[in-house]
C-alpha positions in Angstrom: 0.0 0.1 -0.2 1.3 3.4 -0.8 1.6 5.9 2.0 -0.1 9.2 1.5 2.4 12.0 0.7 2.2 15.9 -0.2 4.9 18.3 -1.4 4.7 21.9 -0.9 7.2 24.3 -2.5 7.7 27.3 -0.2 10.0 30.3 -0.2 12.7 30.2 2.6 11.0 33.3 4.4 8.0 30.9 5.2 10.1 27.9 6.5 9.6 28.7 10.2 5.9 29.7 10.1 5.3 26.4 8.1 7.2 24.2 10.6 5.6 25.8 13.6 2.1 24.9 12.1 3.0 21.3 11.6 4.4 21.1 15.2 1.0 22.5 16.7 -0.8 19.8 14.5 1.6 17.1 16.2 3.6 16.3 13.3 7.0 14.8 13.9 10.0 15.5 12.1 11.1 12.8 9.8 14.0 13.9 7.9 15.9 17.0 6.1 17.6 16.2 2.7 19.3 18.4 0.1 20.1 17.8 -3.4 22.4 19.8 -5.4 20.8 21.1 -8.7 22.7 23.2 -11.1 22.7 26.6 -9.6 20.8 25.9 -6.3 20.1 23.5 -3.4 16.6 21.9 -3.2 15.9 21.2 0.5 13.2 18.8 1.5 11.7 18.8 5.1 9.7 15.7 5.8 7.0 15.4 8.6 4.6 12.5 9.4 1.4 12.4 11.2 -0.6 9.2 11.1 1.4 7.6 8.4 0.7 10.5 6.2 4.1 12.3 4.9 4.0 16.1 4.5 7.2 17.5 2.7 8.1 21.1 2.6 10.4 22.0 -0.2 12.6 24.8 -1.0 15.3 26.1 -3.2 18.1 28.3 -2.3 21.1 29.7 -4.5 24.2 27.8 -4.0 26.4 30.8 -3.8 24.6 32.3 -1.0 22.6 29.3 0.5 21.2 30.5 3.8 18.2 29.2 6.0 16.9 29.6 9.2 17.1 26.8 11.7 14.2 24.8 12.8 15.9 23.8 16.1 13.7 26.1 18.1 10.7 24.1 16.9 12.3 20.6 16.5 15.3 20.4 18.6 16.8 17.1 17.2 17.0 19.0 13.9 20.4 20.1 14.8 22.0 17.0 13.5 20.3 17.3 9.9 21.4 20.9 9.7 24.9 20.6 10.8 25.2 17.8 8.2 23.8 20.0 5.6 26.2 22.5 6.3 29.4 20.2 6.5 28.3 18.5 3.1 26.6 21.2 1.1 27.9 24.5 2.6 24.6 25.4 3.5 24.5 28.3 5.9 21.8 27.5 8.7 21.3 30.5 11.0 20.5 29.8 14.8 21.4 26.1 15.1 20.9 25.2 18.8 24.1 22.8 18.8 26.5 24.2 16.0 29.4 22.0 15.3 31.0 24.7 13.5 31.8 22.4 10.4 33.2 19.6 12.4 30.1 17.1 12.5 31.8 15.2 9.6 35.3 14.8 8.8 35.9 14.7 4.9 38.8 14.7 2.5 37.0 17.5 0.5 35.6 20.2 2.2 31.7 20.6 1.4 32.0 17.6 -1.0 28.5 18.2 -2.4 28.6 21.8 -2.2 30.3 22.5 -5.5 30.0 21.3 -9.2 33.7 21.0 -9.7 34.9 17.4 -10.2 37.6 16.3 -7.5 40.1 13.7 -8.5 42.6 12.1 -6.2 
């Protein structure tokens, strides 16, 4: 059986309002992911309530990728947000626990944050 799922594309400045609304309705945070597109990052925030997924999707330009932290609403999001910083160079403002780029040790800084090919 397929799980019911919805996607809503939102601007960055609506992220906190939407997340707060989902929290008030008792949705739980499932995951935050990123995909590198040509000139932007596509971020997907997934939430669940009674086996129904609700996804908020937003796009941020790669040169100046900044989003507000949702850790004030979902504290555990700090792990996802640090991961997005370390792997994609996404600047997350106001993370409750900020590892300052040291959550992951990678051979290449921000391995998914650039379109340049890296060869060893």
